[in-house]
N, C-alpha and C positions, 0 to 999 in steps of 0.2 A: 504494500500500500504506500502511496506517495507520502503521507504524513509521518510514517514511521521513522524516516531519516532526519526529520527536522528537529532542531533544538528548541525548547521552550524559551521564550523571551528574546528570540533572535528575529530581527526585522529583515525581510527580504525585499529587495528592490526589483520592481518589474521593469522590463526593457521598454524604453521610450519608442513609440511607434511613429511619432510625427516626423515628417521629412525635414522640418525646419524648427530649430529651437525657439521656444517662446520666452518672452520677457514680460514680467508683471508690470503693469502700469495702472494708474488711476487717472484717466484723462477724459474730459468731456469731449463729445463729438456729436455728429448727426448722421442718421441714416436717411438717404434719399431714395425713395421708391418711386421712380418716374412712372411706372405702370399704374400706380394708384394715385399719382399726383399728390404725394404725401412726403413730409419731412418729419422725422422723429428724433427728438433729443435722445442721446444715449451716453453711456459711460463705457469706455474701452477698459476692460479688465486685464487682458493680456493680448499680445500681438507678436506675430512672426512674419517672415517673408511671405508665407503662404496663406495666412489667415489671421483671424482675431476672435476673441470672445468679448461680447458686449452685453450690457444690461440696458433695457429700455422698458418704458411703460406699456407700449403696444407691441405685440409680437407679430411680424409678418410671417406668412406661411413658408414652410421649407421650400427651397427652390426659387424664392423671389430674387430677382435681380436688384441689386442695391449699389449705391455709391456711399462709401464711408468717408465722411469729411472729418479729419482730425483737427484739433485745436490750432495746429500750425497752418491750417488751410489746405493741407495735402489731401487730394481726392483719390480714393482707391476703389476701382470697380470690383464687384464680386457677386456672390450669391449666398443666400442663407442656407445653412446645412442642417442644423438641428437646434432644438430648444429643450433645455432641461434645467431644473433647479434654479429657475429665474434668469438663466443666461442663454444667450443666443450665439450660436457658432456661425462664423463667416468664413468662406473660402474665397480668396482673391483670384480674379480672372488671370492675372499675371503676377508672378512673385515680385515683391517690392524689395528694394535695397534697404537694409537696416541703417537707421540714422543714429 
């Protein structure tokens, strides 16, 4: 059995599956949903070259095309991927350079 060889009190780290490392941020931003003619304020929780995790009051459906506007004014096109525990996942259309 798998658990027989494990020591009690030992923490095991799972392998990271993301293609791009994420960095934690707390930055205000906006999600623009042009198909719905809507702009939603959001907070960027973490970001990487390939995507981001944001929180916002209204949640667009998975697969919605969005533009994430950061506080710096940078605009990043992407799509919503999932929603869970109050956070919305975004996948960028084109990987962005880390600043």
